[in-house]
py3Dmol code that shows the C-alpha trace and the ligand (Angstrom):
import py3Dmol

protein = """\
ATOM      1  CA  MET A   1      82.204 122.251 130.526  1.00  0.00           C
ATOM      2  CA  ARG A   2      85.098 120.145 131.622  1.00  0.00           C
ATOM      3  CA  ARG A   3      82.806 117.815 133.590  1.00  0.00           C
ATOM      4  CA  ALA A   4      80.453 117.457 130.636  1.00  0.00           C
ATOM      5  CA  ALA A   5      83.339 116.569 128.323  1.00  0.00           C
ATOM      6  CA  LEU A   6      84.589 113.950 130.729  1.00  0.00           C
ATOM      7  CA  LEU A   7      81.158 112.372 130.932  1.00  0.00           C
ATOM      8  CA  ALA A   8      80.861 112.270 127.144  1.00  0.00           C
ATOM      9  CA  THR A   9      84.257 110.604 126.840  1.00  0.00           C
ATOM     10  CA  ALA A  10      83.349 108.035 129.469  1.00  0.00           C
ATOM     11  CA  LEU A  11      80.134 107.306 127.622  1.00  0.00           C
ATOM     12  CA  LEU A  12      81.966 106.733 124.331  1.00  0.00           C
ATOM     13  CA  VAL A  13      84.364 104.323 126.008  1.00  0.00           C
ATOM     14  CA  LEU A  14      81.504 102.337 127.537  1.00  0.00           C
ATOM     15  CA  LEU A  15      79.625 102.171 124.265  1.00  0.00           C
ATOM     16  CA  GLY A  16      82.816 101.341 122.375  1.00  0.00           C
ATOM     17  CA  ALA A  17      83.265  98.239 124.508  1.00  0.00           C
ATOM     18  CA  GLY A  18      79.941  96.932 123.260  1.00  0.00           C
ATOM     19  CA  PHE A  19      79.784  98.163 119.675  1.00  0.00           C
ATOM     20  CA  ALA A  20      82.692  97.874 117.258  1.00  0.00           C
ATOM     21  CA  VAL A  21      81.458 100.847 115.262  1.00  0.00           C
ATOM     22  CA  PHE A  22      82.627 103.207 118.008  1.00  0.00           C
ATOM     23  CA  ALA A  23      86.128 101.771 117.986  1.00  0.00           C
ATOM     24  CA  LEU A  24      86.495 102.760 114.319  1.00  0.00           C
ATOM     25  CA  ARG A  25      85.675 106.376 114.978  1.00  0.00           C
ATOM     26  CA  PRO A  26      88.786 108.470 115.643  1.00  0.00           C
ATOM     27  CA  GLU A  27      88.569 109.884 119.137  1.00  0.00           C
ATOM     28  CA  PRO A  28      89.538 113.520 119.607  1.00  0.00           C
ATOM     29  CA  ALA A  29      93.002 113.859 121.121  1.00  0.00           C
ATOM     30  CA  ALA A  30      92.636 113.908 124.875  1.00  0.00           C
ATOM     31  CA  PRO A  31      93.561 117.252 126.414  1.00  0.00           C
ATOM     32  CA  THR A  32      96.544 116.944 128.738  1.00  0.00           C
ATOM     33  CA  LEU A  33      95.234 119.351 131.343  1.00  0.00           C
ATOM     34  CA  SER A  34      96.598 118.639 134.762  1.00  0.00           C
ATOM     35  CA  PRO A  35      93.922 117.649 137.313  1.00  0.00           C
ATOM     36  CA  ALA A  36      94.430 121.003 139.051  1.00  0.00           C
ATOM     37  CA  ALA A  37      94.070 123.038 135.842  1.00  0.00           C
ATOM     38  CA  ALA A  38      90.870 121.468 134.556  1.00  0.00           C
ATOM     39  CA  PRO A  39      88.450 123.090 137.037  1.00  0.00           C
ATOM     40  CA  HIS A  40      90.237 126.474 137.113  1.00  0.00           C
ATOM     41  CA  PRO A  41      87.499 129.118 136.971  1.00  0.00           C
ATOM     42  CA  ARG A  42      89.310 131.160 134.342  1.00  0.00           C
ATOM     43  CA  LEU A  43      90.225 128.327 131.974  1.00  0.00           C
ATOM     44  CA  ALA A  44      87.170 129.031 129.823  1.00  0.00           C
ATOM     45  CA  GLU A  45      88.443 132.539 128.992  1.00  0.00           C
ATOM     46  CA  VAL A  46      91.258 131.170 126.840  1.00  0.00           C
ATOM     47  CA  ARG A  47      89.951 127.692 126.150  1.00  0.00           C
ATOM     48  CA  ARG A  48      87.289 128.894 123.705  1.00  0.00           C
ATOM     49  CA  THR A  49      89.944 130.426 121.469  1.00  0.00           C
ATOM     50  CA  MET A  50      92.744 127.924 121.996  1.00  0.00           C
ATOM     51  CA  GLU A  51      90.857 124.680 121.495  1.00  0.00           C
ATOM     52  CA  GLY A  52      90.462 125.539 117.831  1.00  0.00           C
ATOM     53  CA  TYR A  53      94.241 125.287 117.454  1.00  0.00           C
ATOM     54  CA  GLY A  54      94.696 121.812 118.897  1.00  0.00           C
ATOM     55  CA  PRO A  55      94.729 119.915 122.186  1.00  0.00           C
ATOM     56  CA  LEU A  56      95.501 121.919 125.293  1.00  0.00           C
ATOM     57  CA  THR A  57      98.030 121.484 128.004  1.00  0.00           C
ATOM     58  CA  ALA A  58      97.743 123.526 131.193  1.00  0.00           C
ATOM     59  CA  GLU A  59      99.393 123.954 134.550  1.00  0.00           C
ATOM     60  CA  VAL A  60      98.367 125.687 137.735  1.00  0.00           C
ATOM     61  CA  ALA A  61     100.883 127.714 139.724  1.00  0.00           C
ATOM     62  CA  ARG A  62     100.262 128.794 143.313  1.00  0.00           C
ATOM     63  CA  THR A  63     100.899 132.534 143.411  1.00  0.00           C
ATOM     64  CA  ALA A  64     100.438 135.015 146.272  1.00  0.00           C
ATOM     65  CA  GLY A  65      96.799 135.744 145.400  1.00  0.00           C
ATOM     66  CA  GLY A  66      95.653 132.182 144.647  1.00  0.00           C
ATOM     67  CA  ASP A  67      95.863 129.787 141.727  1.00  0.00           C
ATOM     68  CA  SER A  68      97.336 131.145 138.499  1.00  0.00           C
ATOM     69  CA  LEU A  69      96.910 129.337 135.209  1.00  0.00           C
ATOM     70  CA  VAL A  70      99.246 128.693 132.260  1.00  0.00           C
ATOM     71  CA  VAL A  71      97.648 127.249 129.115  1.00  0.00           C
ATOM     72  CA  GLY A  72      99.382 126.106 125.938  1.00  0.00           C
ATOM     73  CA  HIS A  73      99.555 123.178 123.572  1.00  0.00           C
ATOM     74  CA  PRO A  74     101.698 120.018 123.712  1.00  0.00           C
ATOM     75  CA  GLU A  75     104.072 121.592 121.138  1.00  0.00           C
ATOM     76  CA  ASN A  76     105.000 124.364 123.566  1.00  0.00           C
ATOM     77  CA  ALA A  77     104.710 122.395 126.799  1.00  0.00           C
ATOM     78  CA  ALA A  78     108.303 123.340 127.670  1.00  0.00           C
ATOM     79  CA  ASP A  79     107.424 127.061 127.660  1.00  0.00           C
ATOM     80  CA  VAL A  80     104.291 126.322 129.702  1.00  0.00           C
ATOM     81  CA  ALA A  81     106.444 124.515 132.280  1.00  0.00           C
ATOM     82  CA  VAL A  82     109.012 127.346 132.456  1.00  0.00           C
ATOM     83  CA  LEU A  83     106.286 129.965 132.884  1.00  0.00           C
ATOM     84  CA  ALA A  84     104.447 127.951 135.536  1.00  0.00           C
ATOM     85  CA  ALA A  85     107.677 127.470 137.466  1.00  0.00           C
ATOM     86  CA  GLU A  86     108.565 131.176 137.244  1.00  0.00           C
ATOM     87  CA  LEU A  87     105.116 132.560 138.041  1.00  0.00           C
ATOM     88  CA  PRO A  88     105.215 132.599 141.868  1.00  0.00           C
ATOM     89  CA  ALA A  89     108.533 134.459 141.972  1.00  0.00           C
ATOM     90  CA  ALA A  90     107.452 136.759 139.145  1.00  0.00           C
ATOM     91  CA  VAL A  91     104.271 137.723 140.996  1.00  0.00           C
ATOM     92  CA  ASP A  92     106.334 138.425 144.112  1.00  0.00           C
ATOM     93  CA  ALA A  93     108.834 140.502 142.095  1.00  0.00           C
ATOM     94  CA  VAL A  94     106.027 142.671 140.730  1.00  0.00           C
ATOM     95  CA  THR A  95     104.433 143.001 144.168  1.00  0.00           C
ATOM     96  CA  ALA A  96     107.789 144.072 145.617  1.00  0.00           C
ATOM     97  CA  VAL A  97     107.684 147.123 143.340  1.00  0.00           C
ATOM     98  CA  TRP A  98     103.955 147.767 142.931  1.00  0.00           C
ATOM     99  CA  GLY A  99     102.663 146.670 146.325  1.00  0.00           C
ATOM    100  CA  PRO A 100      99.951 144.089 147.084  1.00  0.00           C
ATOM    101  CA  GLY A 101      97.107 146.102 145.513  1.00  0.00           C
ATOM    102  CA  TRP A 102      96.485 143.780 142.580  1.00  0.00           C
ATOM    103  CA  PRO A 103      95.016 140.257 142.312  1.00  0.00           C
ATOM    104  CA  ARG A 104      98.490 138.622 142.419  1.00  0.00           C
ATOM    105  CA  THR A 105      97.200 135.867 140.158  1.00  0.00           C
ATOM    106  CA  ALA A 106      97.380 135.643 136.376  1.00  0.00           C
ATOM    107  CA  VAL A 107      96.210 133.754 133.347  1.00  0.00           C
ATOM    108  CA  LEU A 108      98.964 133.074 130.810  1.00  0.00           C
ATOM    109  CA  ALA A 109      98.484 131.619 127.337  1.00  0.00           C
ATOM    110  CA  VAL A 110     101.190 130.351 125.007  1.00  0.00           C
ATOM    111  CA  ALA A 111     100.126 130.496 121.361  1.00  0.00           C
ATOM    112  CA  GLU A 112     101.095 127.752 118.968  1.00  0.00           C
ATOM    113  CA  SER A 113     100.794 129.797 115.759  1.00  0.00           C
ATOM    114  CA  PRO A 114     100.797 133.487 114.726  1.00  0.00           C
ATOM    115  CA  ALA A 115      97.065 133.228 114.002  1.00  0.00           C
ATOM    116  CA  GLU A 116      96.334 131.954 117.498  1.00  0.00           C
ATOM    117  CA  PHE A 117      98.563 134.661 118.993  1.00  0.00           C
ATOM    118  CA  ALA A 118      96.621 137.331 117.072  1.00  0.00           C
ATOM    119  CA  GLY A 119      93.326 135.831 118.242  1.00  0.00           C
ATOM    120  CA  LEU A 120      94.374 135.688 121.875  1.00  0.00           C
ATOM    121  CA  ILE A 121      95.537 139.305 121.937  1.00  0.00           C
ATOM    122  CA  ARG A 122      92.387 140.301 120.031  1.00  0.00           C
ATOM    123  CA  ALA A 123      94.447 141.967 117.327  1.00  0.00           C
ATOM    124  CA  THR A 124      92.453 144.012 114.862  1.00  0.00           C
ATOM    125  CA  GLY A 125      95.325 144.454 112.394  1.00  0.00           C
ATOM    126  CA  PRO A 126      98.619 142.838 111.420  1.00  0.00           C
ATOM    127  CA  VAL A 127     100.773 141.671 114.347  1.00  0.00           C
ATOM    128  CA  SER A 128     104.512 142.321 114.238  1.00  0.00           C
ATOM    129  CA  ALA A 129     106.582 139.147 114.147  1.00  0.00           C
ATOM    130  CA  GLU A 130     108.840 140.879 116.673  1.00  0.00           C
ATOM    131  CA  MET A 131     106.138 140.902 119.353  1.00  0.00           C
ATOM    132  CA  ALA A 132     107.064 138.237 121.897  1.00  0.00           C
ATOM    133  CA  ALA A 133     104.190 138.760 124.331  1.00  0.00           C
ATOM    134  CA  ALA A 134     101.333 141.079 125.164  1.00  0.00           C
ATOM    135  CA  ALA A 135      99.091 141.751 128.147  1.00  0.00           C
ATOM    136  CA  VAL A 136      95.441 142.320 127.283  1.00  0.00           C
ATOM    137  CA  ALA A 137      92.269 143.086 129.253  1.00  0.00           C
ATOM    138  CA  ASP A 138      88.586 143.626 128.613  1.00  0.00           C
ATOM    139  CA  PRO A 139      87.672 147.267 128.010  1.00  0.00           C
ATOM    140  CA  PHE A 140      87.101 148.944 131.379  1.00  0.00           C
ATOM    141  CA  ARG A 141      86.277 152.298 132.914  1.00  0.00           C
ATOM    142  CA  PRO A 142      89.189 154.036 134.655  1.00  0.00           C
ATOM    143  CA  GLY A 143      88.884 153.381 138.363  1.00  0.00           C
ATOM    144  CA  SER A 144      87.030 150.075 137.953  1.00  0.00           C
ATOM    145  CA  THR A 145      88.704 146.690 138.288  1.00  0.00           C
ATOM    146  CA  PRO A 146      89.830 145.342 134.898  1.00  0.00           C
ATOM    147  CA  THR A 147      88.532 141.898 133.951  1.00  0.00           C
ATOM    148  CA  GLY A 148      89.700 139.385 131.368  1.00  0.00           C
ATOM    149  CA  GLN A 149      93.373 140.159 131.902  1.00  0.00           C
ATOM    150  CA  ARG A 150      95.709 137.669 130.307  1.00  0.00           C
ATOM    151  CA  VAL A 151      99.324 137.541 129.188  1.00  0.00           C
ATOM    152  CA  VAL A 152      99.826 135.948 125.790  1.00  0.00           C
ATOM    153  CA  PHE A 153     103.178 134.633 124.572  1.00  0.00           C
ATOM    154  CA  SER A 154     104.052 134.218 120.902  1.00  0.00           C
ATOM    155  CA  PRO A 155     104.872 130.751 119.526  1.00  0.00           C
ATOM    156  CA  ASP A 156     108.625 131.415 119.343  1.00  0.00           C
ATOM    157  CA  ALA A 157     109.076 133.570 122.466  1.00  0.00           C
ATOM    158  CA  GLY A 158     110.679 130.738 124.435  1.00  0.00           C
ATOM    159  CA  ARG A 159     113.044 129.734 121.657  1.00  0.00           C
ATOM    160  CA  ARG A 160     114.067 133.317 120.922  1.00  0.00           C
ATOM    161  CA  LEU A 161     114.564 134.421 124.520  1.00  0.00           C
ATOM    162  CA  GLY A 162     115.626 131.298 126.421  1.00  0.00           C
ATOM    163  CA  PRO A 163     114.347 130.500 129.934  1.00  0.00           C
ATOM    164  CA  ASP A 164     115.854 133.595 131.624  1.00  0.00           C
ATOM    165  CA  GLY A 165     114.602 135.919 128.898  1.00  0.00           C
ATOM    166  CA  LEU A 166     111.163 134.338 129.082  1.00  0.00           C
ATOM    167  CA  ALA A 167     111.128 134.851 132.858  1.00  0.00           C
ATOM    168  CA  ALA A 168     112.091 138.535 132.456  1.00  0.00           C
ATOM    169  CA  LEU A 169     109.390 138.948 129.815  1.00  0.00           C
ATOM    170  CA  LEU A 170     106.887 137.376 132.218  1.00  0.00           C
ATOM    171  CA  ARG A 171     107.777 139.914 134.929  1.00  0.00           C
ATOM    172  CA  HIS A 172     107.469 142.719 132.368  1.00  0.00           C
ATOM    173  CA  GLU A 173     103.997 141.647 131.264  1.00  0.00           C
ATOM    174  CA  LEU A 174     102.806 140.966 134.819  1.00  0.00           C
ATOM    175  CA  THR A 175     103.764 144.541 135.665  1.00  0.00           C
ATOM    176  CA  HIS A 176     101.308 145.709 133.003  1.00  0.00           C
ATOM    177  CA  VAL A 177      98.674 143.411 134.562  1.00  0.00           C
ATOM    178  CA  ALA A 178      99.318 144.724 138.086  1.00  0.00           C
ATOM    179  CA  ALA A 179      99.207 148.385 137.052  1.00  0.00           C
ATOM    180  CA  ARG A 180      96.364 148.088 134.531  1.00  0.00           C
ATOM    181  CA  ALA A 181      93.676 149.639 136.736  1.00  0.00           C
ATOM    182  CA  VAL A 182      95.543 152.953 136.928  1.00  0.00           C
ATOM    183  CA  THR A 183      97.035 152.875 133.440  1.00  0.00           C
ATOM    184  CA  SER A 184      95.845 154.618 130.299  1.00  0.00           C
ATOM    185  CA  ASP A 185      97.125 153.329 126.961  1.00  0.00           C
ATOM    186  CA  ALA A 186      97.519 156.989 126.030  1.00  0.00           C
ATOM    187  CA  ALA A 187     100.158 157.556 128.739  1.00  0.00           C
ATOM    188  CA  PRO A 188     103.760 158.043 127.563  1.00  0.00           C
ATOM    189  CA  GLN A 189     105.433 154.815 126.486  1.00  0.00           C
ATOM    190  CA  TRP A 190     108.637 155.729 128.305  1.00  0.00           C
ATOM    191  CA  VAL A 191     106.600 155.544 131.506  1.00  0.00           C
ATOM    192  CA  LEU A 192     104.602 152.369 130.772  1.00  0.00           C
ATOM    193  CA  GLU A 193     107.350 150.313 129.135  1.00  0.00           C
ATOM    194  CA  GLY A 194     110.162 151.708 131.258  1.00  0.00           C
ATOM    195  CA  PHE A 195     108.324 150.777 134.444  1.00  0.00           C
ATOM    196  CA  ALA A 196     107.579 147.249 133.198  1.00  0.00           C
ATOM    197  CA  ASP A 197     111.211 146.707 132.214  1.00  0.00           C
ATOM    198  CA  TYR A 198     112.406 148.195 135.493  1.00  0.00           C
ATOM    199  CA  THR A 199     110.342 145.651 137.437  1.00  0.00           C
ATOM    200  CA  ALA A 200     111.440 142.869 135.085  1.00  0.00           C
ATOM    201  CA  HIS A 201     115.129 143.516 135.683  1.00  0.00           C
ATOM    202  CA  ARG A 202     115.054 144.650 139.288  1.00  0.00           C
ATOM    203  CA  ALA A 203     114.406 141.096 140.472  1.00  0.00           C
ATOM    204  CA  ARG A 204     117.707 139.912 139.001  1.00  0.00           C
ATOM    205  CA  PRO A 205     120.146 142.818 138.942  1.00  0.00           C
ATOM    206  CA  ALA A 206     122.686 142.706 136.149  1.00  0.00           C
ATOM    207  CA  ALA A 207     125.339 144.998 134.737  1.00  0.00           C
ATOM    208  CA  PHE A 208     124.042 148.064 132.885  1.00  0.00           C
ATOM    209  CA  ALA A 209     125.589 146.864 129.617  1.00  0.00           C
ATOM    210  CA  ALA A 210     123.858 143.484 129.970  1.00  0.00           C
ATOM    211  CA  VAL A 211     120.417 145.039 130.479  1.00  0.00           C
ATOM    212  CA  ALA A 212     120.932 147.785 127.875  1.00  0.00           C
ATOM    213  CA  PRO A 213     123.433 146.537 125.276  1.00  0.00           C
ATOM    214  CA  THR A 214     122.293 148.659 122.329  1.00  0.00           C
ATOM    215  CA  LEU A 215     122.084 151.811 124.466  1.00  0.00           C
ATOM    216  CA  THR A 216     125.541 151.093 125.859  1.00  0.00           C
ATOM    217  CA  ALA A 217     126.950 150.680 122.357  1.00  0.00           C
ATOM    218  CA  ALA A 218     125.327 153.927 121.224  1.00  0.00           C
ATOM    219  CA  LEU A 219     126.668 155.808 124.237  1.00  0.00           C
ATOM    220  CA  ARG A 220     130.176 154.448 123.754  1.00  0.00           C
ATOM    221  CA  ALA A 221     129.986 155.501 120.098  1.00  0.00           C
ATOM    222  CA  GLY A 222     128.960 159.017 121.113  1.00  0.00           C
ATOM    223  CA  ALA A 223     125.488 158.504 119.628  1.00  0.00           C
ATOM    224  CA  GLY A 224     123.456 158.412 122.835  1.00  0.00           C
ATOM    225  CA  PRO A 225     120.026 159.965 123.373  1.00  0.00           C
ATOM    226  CA  THR A 226     119.371 163.646 124.011  1.00  0.00           C
ATOM    227  CA  ASP A 227     115.812 163.318 125.354  1.00  0.00           C
ATOM    228  CA  LEU A 228     113.353 160.815 126.796  1.00  0.00           C
ATOM    229  CA  PRO A 229     112.227 158.306 124.147  1.00  0.00           C
ATOM    230  CA  ALA A 230     109.138 159.412 122.205  1.00  0.00           C
ATOM    231  CA  ASP A 231     106.159 157.079 121.709  1.00  0.00           C
ATOM    232  CA  ALA A 232     107.033 156.574 118.028  1.00  0.00           C
ATOM    233  CA  ASP A 233     110.492 155.283 118.998  1.00  0.00           C
ATOM    234  CA  PHE A 234     108.875 152.177 120.518  1.00  0.00           C
ATOM    235  CA  ARG A 235     107.468 151.121 117.160  1.00  0.00           C
ATOM    236  CA  GLY A 236     110.328 151.978 114.805  1.00  0.00           C
ATOM    237  CA  PRO A 237     113.541 150.198 113.877  1.00  0.00           C
ATOM    238  CA  ASP A 238     115.166 151.386 117.115  1.00  0.00           C
ATOM    239  CA  ALA A 239     112.431 149.968 119.330  1.00  0.00           C
ATOM    240  CA  VAL A 240     114.886 147.777 121.242  1.00  0.00           C
ATOM    241  CA  GLN A 241     116.936 150.802 122.230  1.00  0.00           C
ATOM    242  CA  ALA A 242     113.787 152.768 123.099  1.00  0.00           C
ATOM    243  CA  TYR A 243     112.898 150.074 125.664  1.00  0.00           C
ATOM    244  CA  GLU A 244     116.436 150.134 127.031  1.00  0.00           C
ATOM    245  CA  ARG A 245     116.344 153.937 127.316  1.00  0.00           C
ATOM    246  CA  ALA A 246     112.978 153.798 129.058  1.00  0.00           C
ATOM    247  CA  TRP A 247     114.303 151.181 131.495  1.00  0.00           C
ATOM    248  CA  SER A 248     117.383 153.313 132.193  1.00  0.00           C
ATOM    249  CA  VAL A 249     115.242 156.348 133.087  1.00  0.00           C
ATOM    250  CA  GLN A 250     113.479 154.311 135.776  1.00  0.00           C
ATOM    251  CA  ALA A 251     116.736 152.767 136.981  1.00  0.00           C
ATOM    252  CA  TYR A 252     118.172 156.287 137.283  1.00  0.00           C
ATOM    253  CA  ILE A 253     115.126 157.479 139.246  1.00  0.00           C
ATOM    254  CA  ALA A 254     115.491 154.513 141.622  1.00  0.00           C
ATOM    255  CA  ALA A 255     119.213 155.147 142.056  1.00  0.00           C
ATOM    256  CA  GLY A 256     118.856 158.901 142.513  1.00  0.00           C
ATOM    257  CA  PHE A 257     115.527 159.299 144.296  1.00  0.00           C
ATOM    258  CA  GLY A 258     114.881 155.944 145.959  1.00  0.00           C
ATOM    259  CA  ALA A 259     113.034 152.839 144.789  1.00  0.00           C
ATOM    260  CA  ASP A 260     109.714 154.107 146.196  1.00  0.00           C
ATOM    261  CA  ALA A 261     109.797 157.072 143.809  1.00  0.00           C
ATOM    262  CA  VAL A 262     109.440 154.781 140.785  1.00  0.00           C
ATOM    263  CA  PRO A 263     105.897 153.434 141.399  1.00  0.00           C
ATOM    264  CA  ARG A 264     104.795 156.800 142.858  1.00  0.00           C
ATOM    265  CA  LEU A 265     105.806 158.611 139.698  1.00  0.00           C
ATOM    266  CA  TYR A 266     104.228 155.867 137.583  1.00  0.00           C
ATOM    267  CA  ARG A 267     100.843 156.329 139.269  1.00  0.00           C
ATOM    268  CA  ARG A 268     100.971 160.036 138.542  1.00  0.00           C
ATOM    269  CA  LEU A 269     102.093 159.779 134.903  1.00  0.00           C
ATOM    270  CA  ALA A 270     100.295 156.642 133.727  1.00  0.00           C
ATOM    271  CA  ALA A 271      96.739 157.888 134.178  1.00  0.00           C
ATOM    272  CA  GLY A 272      96.514 159.616 130.825  1.00  0.00           C
ATOM    273  CA  PRO A 273      98.266 161.446 128.016  1.00  0.00           C
ATOM    274  CA  GLN A 274     101.018 163.818 129.119  1.00  0.00           C
ATOM    275  CA  ASP A 275     102.714 166.732 127.426  1.00  0.00           C
ATOM    276  CA  ALA A 276     106.016 168.296 128.431  1.00  0.00           C
ATOM    277  CA  GLY A 277     104.197 170.645 130.803  1.00  0.00           C
ATOM    278  CA  SER A 278     102.237 168.005 132.700  1.00  0.00           C
ATOM    279  CA  GLU A 279     105.294 165.731 132.830  1.00  0.00           C
ATOM    280  CA  ASP A 280     107.192 168.636 134.331  1.00  0.00           C
ATOM    281  CA  ALA A 281     104.534 169.203 136.993  1.00  0.00           C
ATOM    282  CA  ALA A 282     104.385 165.495 137.901  1.00  0.00           C
ATOM    283  CA  LEU A 283     108.158 165.267 138.195  1.00  0.00           C
ATOM    284  CA  ARG A 284     108.305 168.345 140.394  1.00  0.00           C
ATOM    285  CA  ALA A 285     105.602 166.911 142.651  1.00  0.00           C
ATOM    286  CA  GLU A 286     107.251 163.476 143.028  1.00  0.00           C
ATOM    287  CA  LEU A 287     110.974 164.096 142.596  1.00  0.00           C
ATOM    288  CA  GLY A 288     111.326 167.799 143.300  1.00  0.00           C
ATOM    289  CA  ILE A 289     112.957 168.489 139.932  1.00  0.00           C
ATOM    290  CA  GLY A 290     111.604 169.469 136.535  1.00  0.00           C
ATOM    291  CA  ARG A 291     111.772 167.606 133.247  1.00  0.00           C
ATOM    292  CA  ALA A 292     114.927 169.330 132.001  1.00  0.00           C
ATOM    293  CA  GLU A 293     116.767 168.481 135.216  1.00  0.00           C
ATOM    294  CA  LEU A 294     115.587 164.887 135.050  1.00  0.00           C
ATOM    295  CA  VAL A 295     116.823 164.522 131.479  1.00  0.00           C
ATOM    296  CA  ALA A 296     120.192 166.122 132.313  1.00  0.00           C
ATOM    297  CA  GLY A 297     120.652 163.927 135.397  1.00  0.00           C
ATOM    298  CA  TRP A 298     119.617 160.804 133.514  1.00  0.00           C
ATOM    299  CA  LEU A 299     121.977 161.507 130.587  1.00  0.00           C
ATOM    300  CA  GLY A 300     124.873 161.983 132.992  1.00  0.00           C
ATOM    301  CA  TRP A 301     124.020 158.792 134.867  1.00  0.00           C
ATOM    302  CA  ILE A 302     123.747 156.573 131.785  1.00  0.00           C
ATOM    303  CA  ALA A 303     127.006 158.003 130.402  1.00  0.00           C
ATOM    304  CA  GLU A 304     128.688 156.985 133.661  1.00  0.00           C
ATOM    305  CA  GLN A 305     126.980 153.595 133.809  1.00  0.00           C
ATOM    306  CA  SER A 306     127.842 152.676 130.240  1.00  0.00           C
ATOM    307  CA  GLY A 307     131.488 153.408 130.904  1.00  0.00           C
ATOM    308  CA  ALA A 308     131.716 151.727 134.303  1.00  0.00           C
ATOM    309  CA  GLY A 309     129.331 148.848 133.625  1.00  0.00           C
ATOM    310  CA  GLY A 310     128.807 148.301 137.332  1.00  0.00           C
ATOM    311  CA  PRO A 311     125.854 146.462 138.850  1.00  0.00           C
ATOM    312  CA  VAL A 312     122.607 148.376 138.971  1.00  0.00           C
ATOM    313  CA  GLY A 313     119.405 147.751 140.815  1.00  0.00           C
TER     314      GLY A 313
END
"""
ligand_1 = """\
1
ZN
Zn 105.308 146.218 127.701
"""
view = py3Dmol.view(width=600, height=400)
view.addModel(protein, "pdb")
view.setStyle({"model": 0}, {"cartoon": {"style": "trace"}})
view.addModel(ligand_1, "xyz")
view.setStyle({"model": 1}, {"stick": {}})
view.zoomTo()
view.show()
C-alpha cells in the first residue's frame, strides 16, 4: 500500500508539471513516516484506523525481538519520540521479569483524539477519560499465540504523566502484551494489574511512598487495606489506590519469596477466574503459605514500608 501511494504521488507531481489544473488541486498532507517505518509489516494494522484522523508520523525502534513500531500523528510526535526511545529498554525490563518467551517486539499507537483512542482499543462502550493506555489483542484461544496485539496511548497520556510516567506506563502495558498468551481477562485484577505495575516499577526502583503515594497516605492515617483489592476496586473512585495495593502485593512477594516467585505465581493465577479457595491452593503451591498468611504478611510489610519509606525493588 505504501509503494502504491508513493507511485500515485509521483504521478501527480509529474502531471502537475505539465498541466496547471493539477497544481490547483490541494494535495493530501504527506505522511511523515520515517523511511524505516513505511515498510513495517504491521503498519497496516493501525494505519487503516489512524489515517482517518489525519496524517501519520511513525518511528521504528530496534527491540530484542526485531523492529517495533510507534505510530502517531504530528500533533503528538513528542510522545511518539519518547515511546520509541524507551521501547528497547522497556522490552528488556519486561523480559527480565517474564523471560524471553514472548515476541519482544510491539506495535504502539498514540491517539490524537478520544474518538481515535476508542477506535484503536475497539471500545464497545464509553471510554473513561482517566484511561491513559490500553493493551488490546485479537480474540484468541487459550494456548494459541495472540495476534493483533497493540498498545494504545490516549491523546493526553504524555502531558498528564510526563516522560518518566509515560515510560512506566509503557512497561506496564508491555507486560500485558508479554503475558497475554497465558492470561484470562477473568483472572483477578490484583494479579493482572499488580504484576504489570510490578514490572513497570522494578526497572527503576523508587521509594515505597513514591510508587504508592495514596496507599502510603492511607496507611499513615490508619485507613489501610484489610484484604487484597477486589476487582471492583479497580474501576471505582479508589482505582489509583487499588493499583498501588496490587503493586505492593507483588513487591512484597518479591521481597519475601524471591523475584522468581512473582512470574511463577502469575502464570498459575492468571489463567482464569479464581475464588478464595483456588487462590489459596495456588499460593500454597508456589509460596508455601495460604491466602490468609499472605494477606497478614503483606499488611505487615506495607505498614513497615510506609513508615520507613526505604527503597524497594
Ligand atoms: Zn494494566
